[in-house]
Every structure is written in structure tokens, then in C-alpha cells.
C-alpha positions as CSV (number, residue, x, y, z in Angstrom):
1,M,0.0,0.0,0.0
2,S,1.1,3.5,-0.6
3,E,2.1,5.8,2.3
4,L,-0.9,8.0,1.5
5,K,-3.4,5.1,2.0
6,L,-1.6,4.0,5.2
7,D,-1.8,7.5,6.6
8,F,-5.5,7.8,5.8
9,L,-6.2,4.4,7.3
10,S,-4.2,5.3,10.4
11,R,-6.2,8.5,10.9
12,I,-9.5,6.6,10.5
13,S,-8.3,3.9,13.0
14,I,-7.4,6.5,15.5
15,K,-10.7,8.3,15.3
16,L,-12.6,5.1,15.6
17,L,-10.5,4.1,18.6
18,I,-11.2,7.5,20.3
19,A,-14.9,7.2,19.6
20,V,-15.0,3.6,21.1
21,V,-12.9,4.5,24.1
22,S,-14.9,7.7,24.8
23,V,-18.2,5.9,24.8
24,F,-17.0,3.3,27.3
25,S,-14.8,5.6,29.5
26,L,-17.1,8.6,29.9
27,S,-20.3,8.0,31.8
28,T,-23.5,10.0,31.3
29,I,-26.2,10.6,33.8
30,N,-29.7,11.5,33.1
31,A,-30.4,15.0,34.2
32,D,-33.5,13.8,36.0
33,E,-31.8,11.1,38.0
34,A,-29.7,13.3,40.2
35,P,-32.5,15.4,41.7
36,G,-34.6,12.2,42.3
37,A,-31.6,10.5,43.9
38,G,-31.1,13.5,46.2
39,K,-27.8,14.7,44.8
40,W,-26.3,18.1,44.6
41,R,-24.7,18.9,41.2
42,L,-21.9,21.1,40.0
43,V,-22.7,21.7,36.4
44,N,-19.6,23.0,34.6
45,Y,-19.9,24.6,31.2
46,W,-16.7,24.2,29.2
47,S,-15.4,24.5,25.6
48,E,-12.5,23.1,23.7
49,W,-11.2,26.6,22.8
50,C,-11.5,28.0,26.4
51,A,-8.1,28.1,28.0
52,P,-9.4,28.6,31.6
53,C,-11.7,25.7,31.1
54,R,-8.7,23.5,30.2
55,I,-6.9,24.7,33.3
56,E,-9.7,23.9,35.8
57,I,-10.6,20.4,34.3
58,P,-8.0,18.5,36.4
59,M,-9.3,20.2,39.6
60,L,-12.8,19.3,38.6
61,N,-11.8,15.7,38.0
62,T,-10.4,15.5,41.5
63,L,-13.4,17.2,43.0
64,S,-15.7,14.8,41.2
65,E,-14.0,11.9,42.9
66,Q,-13.8,13.5,46.4
67,L,-17.3,15.0,46.4
68,A,-19.1,11.8,45.4
69,A,-18.9,10.6,49.0
70,H,-20.8,13.7,50.0
71,G,-23.6,13.1,47.5
72,V,-22.4,15.8,45.0
73,A,-22.1,15.0,41.3
74,V,-19.8,17.0,39.0
75,V,-21.1,17.0,35.5
76,G,-19.9,18.8,32.4
77,V,-21.7,20.6,29.5
78,N,-20.0,21.2,26.2
79,F,-20.9,24.9,25.6
80,D,-20.6,24.4,21.8
81,E,-23.4,21.8,21.7
82,D,-21.3,19.7,19.3
83,P,-22.8,16.3,18.2
84,R,-22.4,13.7,20.9
85,E,-19.6,11.8,19.3
86,L,-17.5,14.9,18.8
87,T,-18.3,16.1,22.4
88,L,-17.0,12.7,23.7
89,E,-13.9,12.9,21.5
90,I,-13.1,16.4,22.8
91,A,-13.8,15.3,26.4
92,V,-11.3,12.4,26.0
93,E,-8.8,14.8,24.5
94,L,-9.2,17.2,27.4
95,E,-9.0,14.3,29.9
96,I,-12.4,15.0,31.4
97,K,-13.2,12.2,33.8
98,F,-16.6,13.4,35.1
99,P,-19.8,12.7,33.2
100,V,-20.6,14.9,30.3
101,L,-24.3,15.5,29.7
102,K,-26.1,15.0,26.4
103,N,-27.7,18.0,24.8
104,D,-31.2,16.8,25.7
105,E,-30.2,16.2,29.3
106,V,-28.8,19.8,29.4
107,S,-32.0,21.3,28.2
108,R,-33.9,19.6,31.0
109,L,-31.8,21.4,33.6
110,G,-33.5,24.7,32.7
111,L,-30.2,26.6,32.8
112,R,-29.6,29.5,30.5
113,P,-26.2,29.0,28.7
114,P,-23.6,31.2,30.3
115,D,-22.2,34.4,28.8
116,V,-18.7,33.7,30.1
117,L,-16.7,30.5,30.1
118,P,-16.1,28.6,32.2
119,T,-19.2,28.9,34.3
120,T,-20.2,26.4,37.0
121,Y,-23.7,26.2,38.5
122,L,-24.5,24.6,41.8
123,L,-27.9,22.9,41.7
124,S,-29.8,21.6,44.7
125,P,-31.2,18.1,44.8
126,D,-34.5,19.4,43.5
127,G,-32.7,21.0,40.5
128,E,-32.9,24.6,41.8
129,Q,-29.9,26.8,40.9
130,V,-28.4,28.0,44.2
131,A,-25.1,29.5,42.9
132,K,-23.5,30.6,39.7
133,L,-19.7,30.7,39.7
134,I,-18.4,32.7,36.8
135,G,-14.9,32.3,35.5
136,M,-12.2,29.8,36.4
137,Q,-12.7,28.3,39.8
138,T,-10.5,26.9,42.5
139,D,-11.1,23.9,44.8
140,A,-11.4,26.4,47.7
141,K,-14.0,28.6,46.0
142,I,-16.2,25.6,45.1
143,R,-15.9,24.1,48.5
144,K,-16.8,27.5,50.1
145,Q,-20.0,27.5,48.0
146,L,-20.8,24.0,49.1
147,V,-20.2,24.9,52.8
148,L,-22.4,28.1,52.4
149,N,-25.2,26.0,51.0
150,G,-24.9,23.4,53.8
151,V,-23.7,20.6,51.4
152,L,-20.3,20.2,53.2
153,P,-19.5,20.7,56.9
154,D,-17.7,23.9,57.8
155,V,-14.4,22.5,59.1
156,D,-13.3,26.0,60.3
157,K,-16.1,25.9,63.0
158,K,-14.6,22.9,64.7
């Protein structure tokens, strides 16, 4: 085979592999499940082209793991509303480890898409928006919001 055909086949193989891995490695949650299950949610709007989004993703990955024990789910929303396959490919590329909602799940949240990225919403277990965090966040800022809303205990009071 010519080098051109091999290069073309290699690119197709890589894209197929990314699609398969992304489907099996990124979980999705139904937007209606978390409120019914009594979970708080951090809903993070991100985009592939957003530099601050890329910076905060590793922190959100860690928070997702740590906050699960407290009944808090971290979920992502692709601001660009790309087709699902492309969103999952981008999420794999950005190393997003928390669930990324489908476009129809996002619409059921009733949130207006943000004007600034990144933006993170804190939703109560019944789906009510209790906080809107605009711009790049830190672990401390997010935890402070969770404490203010009674989701996490205030360790400074002890």
C-alpha cells in the first residue's frame, strides 16, 4: 500500500478508537436522575477553545472523585453543543473524567447557557440553581459555596 493510503487508514483507525474509548470511558447521567436521587450537582460549562476551562478540568476531575462521597455529582456541559460523538472525543482529548451530559439532558436542567466560560452552576437536589460561579474556579472557591449551602460541613467551625 502507498504511504498516503496507510496515513489515511491510520487516521481513521485513531478516530474510531477514540470514539469507542470515549463511549466506554465517559459515563453519562440522566439530568432527571440526580434530583430524584437527592444529589447536589456542580454543572460545569466548558469548551475546547476555552483556556481557563482546560486549566480547571484537572481540579474538577479531583473534586468529582472527592465529592461523590458527600452526594455531590460533578457534570460537564459542552458549551458548543457539538454532536455527541464529537463532544465525547473532545472530552477524552481534554481528559475530562466526570460525566458529560447529552444536549437533551442539558435542556432539562433549565439553565440558560452562560455568557462567560467557564461557568459552574450549583444545583440543589431538586434542581434549583443556588449558585452561579463565573470564570475559572479553584477547589477552595467551590468548597466554600458547598459549605455556604450546607452541602459540606464547615471545618473551620470545629
